[in-house]
C-alpha positions as a printed NumPy array, in Angstrom:
array([[  0.002,  -0.005,  -0.007],
       [  2.489,   2.608,   1.167],
       [  6.288,   2.71 ,   1.562],
       [  6.596,   4.351,   4.99 ],
       [  6.641,   2.65 ,   8.364],
       [  4.112,   3.936,  10.898],
       [  6.144,   2.428,  13.747],
       [  9.416,   4.003,  12.598],
       [  7.724,   7.357,  12.06 ],
       [  6.133,   7.258,  15.512],
       [  9.565,   6.516,  16.91 ],
       [ 10.92 ,   9.663,  15.183],
       [  8.093,  11.632,  16.723],
       [  9.01 ,  10.36 ,  20.159],
       [ 12.622,  11.435,  19.679],
       [ 11.504,  14.965,  18.81 ],
       [  9.286,  15.37 ,  21.869],
       [ 10.712,  18.822,  22.781],
       [  9.707,  20.081,  19.348],
       [  6.26 ,  18.522,  19.591],
       [  5.732,  20.321,  22.909],
       [  7.023,  23.542,  21.302],
       [  4.602,  23.12 ,  18.367],
       [  1.719,  22.478,  20.774],
       [  2.508,  25.66 ,  22.685],
       [  2.668,  27.705,  19.461],
       [ -0.419,  26.304,  17.696],
       [ -2.61 ,  25.98 ,  20.775],
       [ -1.536,  29.542,  21.637],
       [ -2.803,  30.607,  18.211],
       [ -6.056,  28.724,  18.738],
       [ -6.491,  30.337,  22.142],
       [ -5.794,  33.754,  20.62 ],
       [ -8.576,  33.151,  18.075],
       [-10.997,  32.225,  20.832],
       [-10.099,  35.091,  23.178],
       [-10.   ,  37.855,  20.581],
       [-13.171,  36.589,  18.902],
       [-14.847,  36.528,  22.29 ],
       [-13.689,  40.025,  23.097],
       [-14.962,  41.233,  19.737],
       [-18.331,  39.594,  20.339],
       [-18.419,  41.182,  23.82 ],
       [-17.734,  44.625,  22.406],
       [-20.457,  43.988,  19.823],
       [-22.85 ,  43.009,  22.594],
       [-22.079,  46.271,  24.421],
       [-22.614,  48.346,  21.304],
       [-25.81 ,  46.411,  20.562],
       [-27.263,  47.422,  23.937],
       [-28.11 ,  50.765,  22.312],
       [-30.505,  49.067,  19.889],
       [-33.169,  46.403,  19.78 ],
       [-32.63 ,  42.593,  20.044],
       [-31.984,  42.129,  16.334],
       [-29.405,  44.933,  16.3  ],
       [-27.666,  43.467,  19.349],
       [-27.523,  39.984,  17.766],
       [-26.043,  41.487,  14.606],
       [-23.528,  43.48 ,  16.64 ],
       [-22.365,  40.355,  18.501],
       [-21.922,  38.503,  15.187],
       [-19.993,  41.322,  13.562],
       [-17.88 ,  41.829,  16.693],
       [-16.9  ,  38.148,  16.628],
       [-16.123,  38.312,  12.886],
       [-13.883,  41.376,  13.38 ],
       [-12.07 ,  39.758,  16.29 ],
       [-11.533,  36.603,  14.269],
       [-10.252,  38.647,  11.304],
       [ -7.832,  40.663,  13.434],
       [ -6.32 ,  37.458,  14.813],
       [ -6.066,  35.95 ,  11.33 ],
       [ -4.288,  39.103,  10.149],
       [ -1.773,  38.944,  12.985],
       [ -1.067,  35.286,  12.248],
       [ -0.597,  36.09 ,   8.58 ],
       [  2.156,  38.565,   9.442],
       [  3.788,  35.987,  11.727],
       [  3.805,  33.235,   9.098],
       [  7.48 ,  33.712,   8.194],
       [  8.516,  33.382,  11.816],
       [  6.404,  30.262,  12.292],
       [  7.874,  28.659,   9.153],
       [ 11.454,  29.617,  10.107],
       [ 11.473,  28.648,  13.781],
       [  8.724,  26.059,  14.192],
       [  8.32 ,  24.148,  10.943],
       [ 11.853,  24.359,   9.514],
       [ 13.396,  23.761,  12.925],
       [ 11.416,  20.547,  13.369],
       [ 12.335,  19.434,   9.865],
       [ 16.023,  20.012,  10.705],
       [ 15.844,  17.744,  13.716],
       [ 13.937,  15.052,  11.803],
       [ 16.557,  15.129,   9.021],
       [ 19.335,  14.648,  11.57 ],
       [ 17.551,  11.643,  13.059],
       [ 16.735,  10.144,   9.641],
       [ 20.42 ,  10.435,   8.754],
       [ 21.422,   8.744,  11.994],
       [ 22.949,  11.841,  13.485],
       [ 21.999,  12.661,  17.051],
       [ 21.651,  15.991,  18.814],
       [ 24.961,  17.051,  20.444],
       [ 25.077,  16.529,  24.187],
       [ 24.299,  19.571,  26.311],
       [ 22.366,  21.357,  23.559],
       [ 18.6  ,  21.623,  23.274],
       [ 16.829,  20.432,  20.175],
       [ 15.294,  23.821,  19.504],
       [ 18.494,  25.824,  19.722],
       [ 20.381,  23.204,  17.701],
       [ 17.71 ,  23.173,  15.021],
       [ 17.591,  26.942,  14.859],
       [ 21.339,  26.955,  14.214],
       [ 20.925,  24.479,  11.321],
       [ 18.13 ,  26.535,   9.724],
       [ 20.107,  29.778,   9.962],
       [ 23.149,  28.056,   8.505],
       [ 21.173,  26.827,   5.477],
       [ 18.803,  29.751,   4.829],
       [ 20.445,  32.666,   6.673],
       [ 17.28 ,  34.682,   7.163],
       [ 13.496,  34.273,   7.166],
       [ 12.948,  35.994,   3.845],
       [ 15.126,  33.487,   1.971],
       [ 13.355,  30.483,   3.454],
       [  9.91 ,  32.01 ,   2.932],
       [ 10.702,  32.954,  -0.661],
       [ 11.887,  29.418,  -1.434],
       [  8.838,  27.918,   0.21 ],
       [  6.448,  30.05 ,  -1.858],
       [  8.203,  29.239,  -5.134],
       [  8.321,  25.554,  -4.276],
       [  4.57 ,  25.467,  -3.693],
       [  4.005,  27.079,  -7.07 ],
       [  6.289,  24.617,  -8.839],
       [  4.604,  21.609,  -7.186],
       [  1.281,  22.819,  -8.55 ],
       [  2.82 ,  23.097, -12.018],
       [  4.214,  19.569, -11.775],
       [  0.723,  18.291, -11.033],
       [ -0.543,  20.128, -14.092],
       [  2.252,  18.571, -16.154],
       [  1.322,  15.099, -14.948],
       [ -2.32 ,  15.697, -15.818],
       [ -1.235,  16.734, -19.316],
       [  0.769,  13.546, -19.733],
       [ -2.188,  11.443, -18.543],
       [ -4.583,  13.178, -20.958],
       [ -2.54 ,  11.772, -23.877],
       [ -3.298,   8.193, -22.786],
       [ -5.892,   6.518, -25.073],
       [ -8.207,   5.556, -22.161],
       [-11.893,   6.671, -22.278],
       [-12.795,   9.034, -19.436],
       [ -9.179,   9.34 , -18.223],
       [ -9.336,  13.143, -18.243],
       [-12.303,  13.216, -15.861],
       [-10.623,  10.701, -13.574],
       [ -7.332,  12.579, -13.553],
       [ -9.177,  15.79 , -12.809],
       [-10.684,  14.267,  -9.665],
       [ -7.362,  12.74 ,  -8.67 ],
       [ -5.583,  16.011,  -9.26 ],
       [ -8.016,  17.897,  -6.985],
       [ -7.23 ,  15.401,  -4.234],
       [ -3.491,  15.343,  -4.895],
       [ -3.313,  19.145,  -4.841],
       [ -4.136,  18.809,  -1.151],
       [ -1.656,  15.938,  -0.789],
       [  1.18 ,  17.934,  -2.37 ],
       [  0.868,  20.341,   0.522],
       [  3.045,  17.9  ,   2.47 ],
       [  5.891,  18.092,  -0.073],
       [  7.059,  21.695,   0.244],
       [  8.54 ,  21.047,   3.681],
       [ 10.158,  17.832,   2.409],
       [ 11.886,  19.891,  -0.279],
       [ 13.253,  22.186,   2.444],
       [ 14.462,  19.103,   4.278],
       [ 16.539,  18.142,   1.215],
       [ 18.646,  21.292,   1.607],
       [ 19.348,  20.437,   5.221],
       [ 20.196,  16.859,   4.383],
       [ 22.645,  17.796,   1.629],
       [ 24.139,  20.696,   3.655],
       [ 23.46 ,  22.939,   0.647],
       [ 25.162,  26.325,   0.55 ],
       [ 22.921,  27.483,  -2.295],
       [ 19.346,  26.92 ,  -1.005],
       [ 17.734,  28.005,  -4.33 ],
       [ 19.731,  25.45 ,  -6.317],
       [ 18.987,  22.784,  -3.701],
       [ 15.211,  23.417,  -4.007],
       [ 15.435,  23.178,  -7.811],
       [ 17.345,  19.914,  -7.626],
       [ 14.944,  18.468,  -5.056],
       [ 11.925,  19.344,  -7.234],
       [ 13.366,  17.549, -10.252],
       [ 14.119,  14.476,  -8.137],
       [ 10.566,  14.593,  -6.869],
       [  9.126,  14.848, -10.376],
       [ 11.124,  11.922, -11.73 ],
       [  9.839,   9.81 ,  -8.81 ],
       [  6.318,  11.163,  -8.889],
       [  4.569,   7.772,  -8.884],
       [  6.035,   6.708,  -5.547],
       [  5.745,  10.159,  -3.993],
       [  2.152,  10.806,  -5.029],
       [  1.022,   7.374,  -3.895],
       [  2.453,   7.898,  -0.413],
       [  1.262,  11.506,  -0.262],
       [ -2.281,  10.325,  -1.048],
       [ -2.277,   7.752,   1.726],
       [ -0.82 ,  10.22 ,   4.236],
       [ -3.426,  12.838,   3.267],
       [ -6.203,  10.369,   3.996],
       [ -4.627,   9.495,   7.347],
       [ -4.106,  13.157,   8.257],
       [ -7.661,  14.267,   7.461],
       [ -9.33 ,  11.231,   9.033],
       [ -7.458,  11.933,  12.264],
       [ -8.227,  15.671,  12.021],
       [-11.945,  14.907,  11.579],
       [-11.91 ,  12.669,  14.648],
       [-10.233,  15.45 ,  16.607],
       [-12.878,  17.907,  15.329],
       [-15.699,  15.672,  16.602],
       [-13.995,  15.394,  19.974],
       [-13.51 ,  19.172,  20.179],
       [-17.147,  20.012,  19.404],
       [-18.304,  19.601,  23.032],
       [-15.642,  21.79 ,  24.73 ],
       [-15.919,  24.35 ,  21.899],
       [-19.684,  24.57 ,  22.39 ],
       [-19.073,  25.098,  26.078],
       [-16.81 ,  28.063,  25.32 ],
       [-19.544,  29.66 ,  23.255],
       [-21.696,  29.97 ,  26.367],
       [-19.216,  32.48 ,  27.761],
       [-19.744,  34.742,  24.737],
       [-22.618,  37.178,  25.192],
       [-25.808,  36.183,  23.368],
       [-24.269,  32.752,  22.617],
       [-22.692,  33.335,  19.188],
       [-24.419,  30.665,  17.11 ],
       [-21.585,  29.575,  14.765],
       [-18.945,  29.808,  17.487],
       [-18.988,  26.17 ,  18.554],
       [-18.428,  24.884,  15.017],
       [-15.726,  27.483,  14.279],
       [-13.859,  26.961,  17.554],
       [-13.933,  23.179,  17.081],
       [-12.406,  23.666,  13.62 ],
       [ -9.702,  25.908,  15.093],
       [ -8.767,  23.449,  17.808],
       [ -8.799,  20.562,  15.306],
       [ -6.461,  22.621,  13.086],
       [ -4.153,  23.217,  16.056],
       [ -3.912,  19.469,  16.795],
       [ -3.387,  18.748,  13.094],
       [ -0.617,  21.363,  12.759],
       [  1.088,  20.521,  16.061],
       [  0.953,  16.701,  16.057],
       [ -0.52 ,  15.126,  12.938],
       [  1.256,  17.016,  10.156],
       [  4.757,  16.413,  11.591],
       [  4.039,  12.689,  11.454],
       [  3.076,  12.96 ,   7.773],
       [  6.105,  15.098,   6.901],
       [  8.499,  12.719,   8.676],
       [  6.99 ,   9.777,   6.771],
       [  7.251,  11.615,   3.441],
       [ 10.872,  12.605,   4.068],
       [ 11.711,   9.009,   4.94 ],
       [ 10.212,   7.804,   1.651],
       [ 11.719,  10.64 ,  -0.402],
       [ 15.265,  10.252,   0.931],
       [ 15.211,   6.491,   0.293],
       [ 13.708,   6.671,  -3.206],
       [ 16.167,   9.349,  -4.496],
       [ 19.257,   7.645,  -2.994],
       [ 21.991,   7.514,  -5.63 ],
       [ 19.924,   9.388,  -8.241],
       [ 20.885,  12.494, -10.175],
       [ 18.399,  15.002, -11.633],
       [ 17.104,  13.994, -15.049],
       [ 17.708,  16.86 , -17.546],
       [ 14.511,  15.881, -19.399],
       [ 12.45 ,  16.502, -16.298],
       [ 14.346,  19.696, -15.625],
       [ 13.383,  20.918, -19.104],
       [  9.767,  19.831, -18.798],
       [  9.224,  21.595, -15.527],
       [ 10.963,  24.717, -16.779],
       [  8.643,  24.843, -19.761],
       [  5.447,  24.786, -17.63 ],
       [  6.549,  26.7  , -14.514],
       [  7.827,  30.261, -14.43 ],
       [  8.483,  29.839, -10.701],
       [ 10.813,  26.963, -11.484],
       [ 12.71 ,  29.229, -13.838],
       [ 12.74 ,  31.886, -11.123],
       [ 14.388,  29.348,  -8.814],
       [ 17.058,  28.793, -11.466],
       [ 17.71 ,  32.513, -11.836],
       [ 17.981,  33.009,  -8.056],
       [ 20.292,  30.001,  -7.83 ],
       [ 22.523,  31.416, -10.557],
       [ 22.636,  34.846,  -8.866],
       [ 23.058,  33.507,  -5.313],
       [ 26.103,  34.896,  -3.551],
       [ 26.642,  33.176,  -0.238],
       [ 27.632,  35.918,   2.229],
       [ 29.515,  33.344,   4.26 ],
       [ 31.952,  32.684,   1.368],
       [ 35.126,  34.639,   1.962],
       [ 36.041,  37.049,  -0.804],
       [ 39.516,  37.786,  -2.087],
       [ 40.888,  40.807,  -0.158],
       [ 41.922,  43.827,  -2.283],
       [ 45.646,  44.179,  -2.978],
       [ 47.578,  46.125,  -0.366],
       [ 48.531,  49.643,  -1.434],
       [ 51.097,  51.537,   0.622],
       [ 50.128,  54.983,   1.88 ],
       [ 52.442,  56.576,  -0.622],
       [ 50.751,  54.842,  -3.546],
       [ 51.68 ,  51.763,  -5.563],
       [ 55.341,  50.957,  -5.986],
       [ 56.583,  51.674,  -9.513]])
């Protein structure tokens, strides 16, 4: 069915317990912020609504909750680079070390060690975030390319079938962008843009194995997330009672938020670790196929952008040749 080991992946999760706790603090903190700020917004709406009739007050509570929710979402949007750099990439760095059989140095915490690896590979948040955004775009283009190849097959109804599969796999591919970042850490790349480009070509030339495992992991992730959502409905509904005028949609929305927090903190890392394990094993000993490099470049401008950035990358850590020494009196004749 699939090529990853659930037992081995669970073992990796256990070895990264400090990062799992860190992820839980971050994502449950975000979920709590959504609840609190939404509740405050609904409370302010309830106060404003006291100046009108019952319908006006109900509308004010709803709009207050929506504004509070939107403000929190905006704040999280501006923090997305930090979350990717410190939380997601840091956890990937530790998982890569463990997959490669390298342990964490004694006397150093996982989080500080992982942060050092991420800074060494990507230097600053803007570089990592820029690569991540381009990689997501290229992965979408690769799916489009695969759909185009399938449409040439002389099988009745294959286009409709591939369209459905592509819609599902577009969700599944969401697991791959972080695996691509893990490739740079595994190879100790000094040019992160070139590393991402190479990793994408290797992914494309092994798409059958990667998409099969991504599909299975997507099913596992969303089944578990749905179970968590059902469990969270009762406590989320209880929270709604503390909001003035009992905001009707609050229980459903809060349950979704808490389910998302569990998914991001605990379930997604499992899927990413499993995907990295499969990816690293399947590409072992391979080199990028120039034919796939050309195909992807033809259909994806973002892939070509990666190539341009790779060609223009100047690693600031690389020492430059010092200028020739000139004596104060000028050059010697």
